[in-house]
OpenMM code with the backbone's topology and positions (N, CA, C; nanometers):
from openmm import Vec3, app, unit

residues = "MET PHE ALA TYR GLN PRO LYS LEU LEU SER THR TYR CYS HIS LEU SER VAL PHE LEU ASP HIS PHE LEU MET LEU LEU GLN TYR GLU GLN ARG ALA CYS LEU ASP GLN THR THR ALA PHE LEU TYR SER GLU GLN LEU LYS ILE LEU GLY GLN PHE GLN LYS ASN LEU ASP LYS CYS TRP ARG SER VAL ARG TRP ILE SER ASP PHE ALA SER ILE ALA ARG GLU ARG ALA TYR LEU ASN ARG".split()
positions = [
    Vec3(0.0828, -0.1189, 0.0000),
    Vec3(0.0000, 0.0000, 0.0000),
    Vec3(0.0871, 0.1251, 0.0000),
    Vec3(0.1986, 0.1196, 0.0702),
    Vec3(0.2837, 0.2374, 0.0809),
    Vec3(0.3366, 0.2800, -0.0556),
    Vec3(0.3594, 0.1838, -0.1442),
    Vec3(0.4105, 0.2173, -0.2767),
    Vec3(0.3043, 0.2846, -0.3630),
    Vec3(0.1781, 0.2614, -0.3320),
    Vec3(0.0706, 0.3125, -0.4165),
    Vec3(0.0119, 0.4440, -0.3646),
    Vec3(-0.0010, 0.4577, -0.2362),
    Vec3(-0.0610, 0.5770, -0.1770),
    Vec3(0.0159, 0.6181, -0.0510),
    Vec3(0.1389, 0.6618, -0.0636),
    Vec3(0.2192, 0.6897, 0.0568),
    Vec3(0.1614, 0.8014, 0.1436),
    Vec3(0.1101, 0.9063, 0.0832),
    Vec3(0.0550, 1.0187, 0.1600),
    Vec3(-0.0706, 0.9753, 0.2356),
    Vec3(-0.1545, 0.8969, 0.1706),
    Vec3(-0.2770, 0.8483, 0.2340),
    Vec3(-0.2449, 0.7607, 0.3543),
    Vec3(-0.1558, 0.6670, 0.3363),
    Vec3(-0.1198, 0.5765, 0.4452),
    Vec3(-0.0536, 0.6524, 0.5596),
    Vec3(0.0336, 0.7437, 0.5273),
    Vec3(0.1017, 0.8228, 0.6294),
    Vec3(0.0024, 0.9070, 0.7093),
    Vec3(-0.0886, 0.9731, 0.6407),
    Vec3(-0.1889, 1.0558, 0.7083),
    Vec3(-0.2794, 0.9714, 0.7955),
    Vec3(-0.3224, 0.8576, 0.7430),
    Vec3(-0.4079, 0.7688, 0.8220),
    Vec3(-0.3361, 0.7227, 0.9488),
    Vec3(-0.2121, 0.6819, 0.9359),
    Vec3(-0.1361, 0.6338, 1.0522),
    Vec3(-0.1179, 0.7432, 1.1564),
    Vec3(-0.0845, 0.8629, 1.1118),
    Vec3(-0.0667, 0.9735, 1.2062),
    Vec3(-0.1973, 1.0046, 1.2798),
    Vec3(-0.3059, 1.0128, 1.2057),
    Vec3(-0.4347, 1.0418, 1.2693),
    Vec3(-0.4776, 0.9309, 1.3643),
    Vec3(-0.4571, 0.8085, 1.3236),
    Vec3(-0.4971, 0.6958, 1.4070),
    Vec3(-0.4194, 0.6928, 1.5380),
    Vec3(-0.2891, 0.7130, 1.5302),
    Vec3(-0.2062, 0.7146, 1.6515),
    Vec3(-0.2441, 0.8330, 1.7404),
    Vec3(-0.2655, 0.9480, 1.6803),
    Vec3(-0.3060, 1.0666, 1.7554),
    Vec3(-0.4368, 1.0416, 1.8299),
    Vec3(-0.5367, 0.9897, 1.7600),
    Vec3(-0.6661, 0.9643, 1.8237),
    Vec3(-0.6561, 0.8578, 1.9316),
    Vec3(-0.5849, 0.7502, 1.9045),
    Vec3(-0.5681, 0.6449, 2.0059),
    Vec3(-0.5013, 0.6998, 2.1313),
    Vec3(-0.3988, 0.7799, 2.1113),
    Vec3(-0.3260, 0.8373, 2.2249),
    Vec3(-0.4178, 0.9255, 2.3102),
    Vec3(-0.4896, 1.0161, 2.2458),
    Vec3(-0.5731, 1.1079, 2.3226),
    Vec3(-0.6972, 1.0405, 2.3799),
    Vec3(-0.7484, 0.9388, 2.3134),
    Vec3(-0.8586, 0.8626, 2.3732),
    Vec3(-0.8127, 0.7941, 2.5017),
    Vec3(-0.6954, 0.7343, 2.4976),
    Vec3(-0.6420, 0.6679, 2.6160),
    Vec3(-0.6142, 0.7693, 2.7272),
    Vec3(-0.5582, 0.8834, 2.6913),
    Vec3(-0.5290, 0.9879, 2.7890),
    Vec3(-0.6575, 1.0412, 2.8529),
    Vec3(-0.7589, 1.0665, 2.7724),
    Vec3(-0.8859, 1.1153, 2.8260),
    Vec3(-0.9527, 1.0119, 2.9160),
    Vec3(-0.9460, 0.8851, 2.8779),
    Vec3(-1.0036, 0.7806, 2.9627),
    Vec3(-0.9331, 0.7758, 3.0976),
    Vec3(-0.8023, 0.7890, 3.0972),
    Vec3(-0.7263, 0.7905, 3.2224),
    Vec3(-0.7666, 0.9099, 3.3089),
    Vec3(-0.7713, 1.0268, 3.2476),
    Vec3(-0.8064, 1.1483, 3.3219),
    Vec3(-0.9494, 1.1415, 3.3754),
    Vec3(-1.0387, 1.0840, 3.2973),
    Vec3(-1.1775, 1.0713, 3.3427),
    Vec3(-1.1860, 0.9806, 3.4654),
    Vec3(-1.1121, 0.8716, 3.4643),
    Vec3(-1.1131, 0.7809, 3.5794),
    Vec3(-1.0480, 0.8446, 3.7019),
    Vec3(-0.9493, 0.9303, 3.6800),
    Vec3(-0.8746, 0.9887, 3.7911),
    Vec3(-0.9404, 1.1132, 3.8506),
    Vec3(-1.0323, 1.1756, 3.7792),
    Vec3(-1.0883, 1.3014, 3.8292),
    Vec3(-1.1888, 1.2764, 3.9416),
    Vec3(-1.2002, 1.3747, 4.0290),
    Vec3(-1.2896, 1.3643, 4.1441),
    Vec3(-1.4138, 1.4518, 4.1292),
    Vec3(-1.4075, 1.5472, 4.0424),
    Vec3(-1.5167, 1.6422, 4.0228),
    Vec3(-1.6148, 1.5894, 3.9175),
    Vec3(-1.7431, 1.5939, 3.9471),
    Vec3(-1.8461, 1.5440, 3.8555),
    Vec3(-1.8512, 1.6262, 3.7265),
    Vec3(-1.8338, 1.7558, 3.7378),
    Vec3(-1.8367, 1.8427, 3.6199),
    Vec3(-1.7208, 1.8102, 3.5264),
    Vec3(-1.6046, 1.7904, 3.5827),
    Vec3(-1.4874, 1.7556, 3.5028),
    Vec3(-1.5057, 1.6194, 3.4373),
    Vec3(-1.5624, 1.5256, 3.5103),
    Vec3(-1.5883, 1.3930, 3.4542),
    Vec3(-1.6838, 1.4027, 3.3359),
    Vec3(-1.7834, 1.4890, 3.3463),
    Vec3(-1.8775, 1.5085, 3.2362),
    Vec3(-1.8069, 1.5676, 3.1145),
    Vec3(-1.7185, 1.6646, 3.1365),
    Vec3(-1.6437, 1.7243, 3.0252),
    Vec3(-1.5559, 1.6205, 2.9551),
    Vec3(-1.4890, 1.5369, 3.0340),
    Vec3(-1.4083, 1.4303, 2.9745),
    Vec3(-1.4964, 1.3336, 2.8959),
    Vec3(-1.6129, 1.3054, 2.9492),
    Vec3(-1.7061, 1.2154, 2.8810),
    Vec3(-1.7471, 1.2718, 2.7452),
    Vec3(-1.7763, 1.4009, 2.7413),
    Vec3(-1.8143, 1.4651, 2.6153),
    Vec3(-1.6982, 1.4639, 2.5158),
    Vec3(-1.5782, 1.4903, 2.5638),
    Vec3(-1.4613, 1.4879, 2.4759),
    Vec3(-1.4360, 1.3468, 2.4234),
    Vec3(-1.4579, 1.2471, 2.5081),
    Vec3(-1.4419, 1.1078, 2.4646),
    Vec3(-1.5411, 1.0733, 2.3544),
    Vec3(-1.6631, 1.1221, 2.3670),
    Vec3(-1.7641, 1.0967, 2.2634),
    Vec3(-1.7219, 1.1580, 2.1304),
    Vec3(-1.6726, 1.2808, 2.1356),
    Vec3(-1.6314, 1.3503, 2.0129),
    Vec3(-1.5134, 1.2785, 1.9474),
    Vec3(-1.4113, 1.2460, 2.0262),
    Vec3(-1.2953, 1.1764, 1.9696),
    Vec3(-1.3321, 1.0362, 1.9227),
    Vec3(-1.4237, 0.9705, 1.9935),
    Vec3(-1.4714, 0.8391, 1.9501),
    Vec3(-1.5403, 0.8473, 1.8149),
    Vec3(-1.6172, 0.9535, 1.7941),
    Vec3(-1.6830, 0.9730, 1.6649),
    Vec3(-1.5799, 1.0002, 1.5554),
    Vec3(-1.4777, 1.0792, 1.5867),
    Vec3(-1.3697, 1.1013, 1.4901),
    Vec3(-1.3032, 0.9689, 1.4526),
    Vec3(-1.2799, 0.8840, 1.5531),
    Vec3(-1.2170, 0.7538, 1.5286),
    Vec3(-1.3048, 0.6680, 1.4375),
    Vec3(-1.4351, 0.6675, 1.4621),
    Vec3(-1.5276, 0.5911, 1.3773),
    Vec3(-1.5259, 0.6433, 1.2343),
    Vec3(-1.5258, 0.7754, 1.2190),
    Vec3(-1.5219, 0.8343, 1.0849),
    Vec3(-1.3916, 0.8012, 1.0129),
    Vec3(-1.2811, 0.8052, 1.0854),
    Vec3(-1.1518, 0.7704, 1.0259),
    Vec3(-1.1512, 0.6244, 0.9811),
    Vec3(-1.2028, 0.5355, 1.0644),
    Vec3(-1.2094, 0.3940, 1.0278),
    Vec3(-1.2999, 0.3718, 0.9070),
    Vec3(-1.4090, 0.4456, 0.9012),
    Vec3(-1.5007, 0.4348, 0.7874),
    Vec3(-1.4312, 0.4795, 0.6585),
    Vec3(-1.3583, 0.5899, 0.6655),
    Vec3(-1.2827, 0.6372, 0.5484),
    Vec3(-1.1769, 0.5361, 0.5073),
    Vec3(-1.1086, 0.4782, 0.6050),
    Vec3(-1.0035, 0.3816, 0.5758),
    Vec3(-1.0609, 0.2583, 0.5070),
    Vec3(-1.1749, 0.2099, 0.5549),
    Vec3(-1.2371, 0.0925, 0.4921),
    Vec3(-1.2739, 0.1205, 0.3471),
    Vec3(-1.3115, 0.2448, 0.3170),
    Vec3(-1.3523, 0.2767, 0.1803),
    Vec3(-1.2348, 0.2803, 0.0828),
    Vec3(-1.1116, 0.2987, 0.1313),
    Vec3(-0.9957, 0.3023, 0.0412),
    Vec3(-0.9030, 0.1827, 0.0587),
    Vec3(-0.9330, 0.0983, 0.1535),
    Vec3(-0.8464, -0.0171, 0.1803),
    Vec3(-0.8453, -0.1152, 0.0632),
    Vec3(-0.9478, -0.1099, -0.0221),
    Vec3(-0.9546, -0.2010, -0.1354),
    Vec3(-0.8319, -0.1874, -0.2252),
    Vec3(-0.7698, -0.0706, -0.2272),
    Vec3(-0.6503, -0.0503, -0.3102),
    Vec3(-0.5405, -0.1468, -0.2664),
    Vec3(-0.5192, -0.1544, -0.1376),
    Vec3(-0.4174, -0.2444, -0.0829),
    Vec3(-0.4552, -0.3899, -0.1069),
    Vec3(-0.5822, -0.4228, -0.0837),
    Vec3(-0.6283, -0.5600, -0.1053),
    Vec3(-0.6112, -0.6016, -0.2513),
    Vec3(-0.6464, -0.5127, -0.3420),
    Vec3(-0.6353, -0.5412, -0.4846),
    Vec3(-0.4893, -0.5642, -0.5238),
    Vec3(-0.4004, -0.4790, -0.4760),
    Vec3(-0.2579, -0.4934, -0.5080),
    Vec3(-0.2021, -0.6236, -0.4512),
    Vec3(-0.2427, -0.6607, -0.3314),
    Vec3(-0.1953, -0.7853, -0.2699),
    Vec3(-0.2405, -0.9069, -0.3491),
    Vec3(-0.3658, -0.9067, -0.3912),
    Vec3(-0.4185, -1.0189, -0.4695),
    Vec3(-0.3466, -1.0281, -0.6036),
    Vec3(-0.3236, -0.9143, -0.6676),
    Vec3(-0.2540, -0.9138, -0.7967),
    Vec3(-0.1117, -0.9673, -0.7827),
    Vec3(-0.0409, -0.9264, -0.6782),
    Vec3(0.0952, -0.9764, -0.6569),
    Vec3(0.0938, -1.1265, -0.6304),
    Vec3(-0.0022, -1.1720, -0.5511),
    Vec3(-0.0108, -1.3149, -0.5189),
    Vec3(-0.0389, -1.3971, -0.6441),
    Vec3(-0.1304, -1.3511, -0.7264),
    Vec3(-0.1623, -1.4234, -0.8501),
    Vec3(-0.0429, -1.4254, -0.9448),
    Vec3(0.0273, -1.3139, -0.9543),
    Vec3(0.1455, -1.3081, -1.0405),
    Vec3(0.2516, -1.4056, -0.9911),
    Vec3(0.2673, -1.4180, -0.8606),
    Vec3(0.3653, -1.5098, -0.8030),
    Vec3(0.3248, -1.6547, -0.8285),
    Vec3(0.1969, -1.6856, -0.8139),
    Vec3(0.1495, -1.8226, -0.8322),
    Vec3(0.1531, -1.8667, -0.9782),
    Vec3(0.1431, -1.7732, -1.0712),
    Vec3(0.1409, -1.8062, -1.2140),
    Vec3(0.2799, -1.8156, -1.2754),
    Vec3(0.3837, -1.8110, -1.1972),
    Vec3(0.5205, -1.8223, -1.2502),
    Vec3(0.5466, -1.9589, -1.3037),
] * unit.nanometer
topology = app.Topology()
chain = topology.addChain("A")
for resn in residues:
    res = topology.addResidue(resn, chain)
    for name in ("N", "CA", "C"):
        topology.addAtom(name, app.Element.getBySymbol(name[0]), res)
């Protein structure tokens, strides 16, 4: 996939790592907070970032066929030698 869409793969990886990191950080902070108002704010932020993560995964699934197609083509070319 990297040979075919390097910018796409790079952007997806950066966004995915960023979202995973901040989701984990927010979950930790939400568990550690003592104030109900702060816990609610963390909860709202978790919902927003969770939705971003779902949207990113949805976008990735829509373009992942490029990688799947290239893998199948390489495999068939190898088997037909």
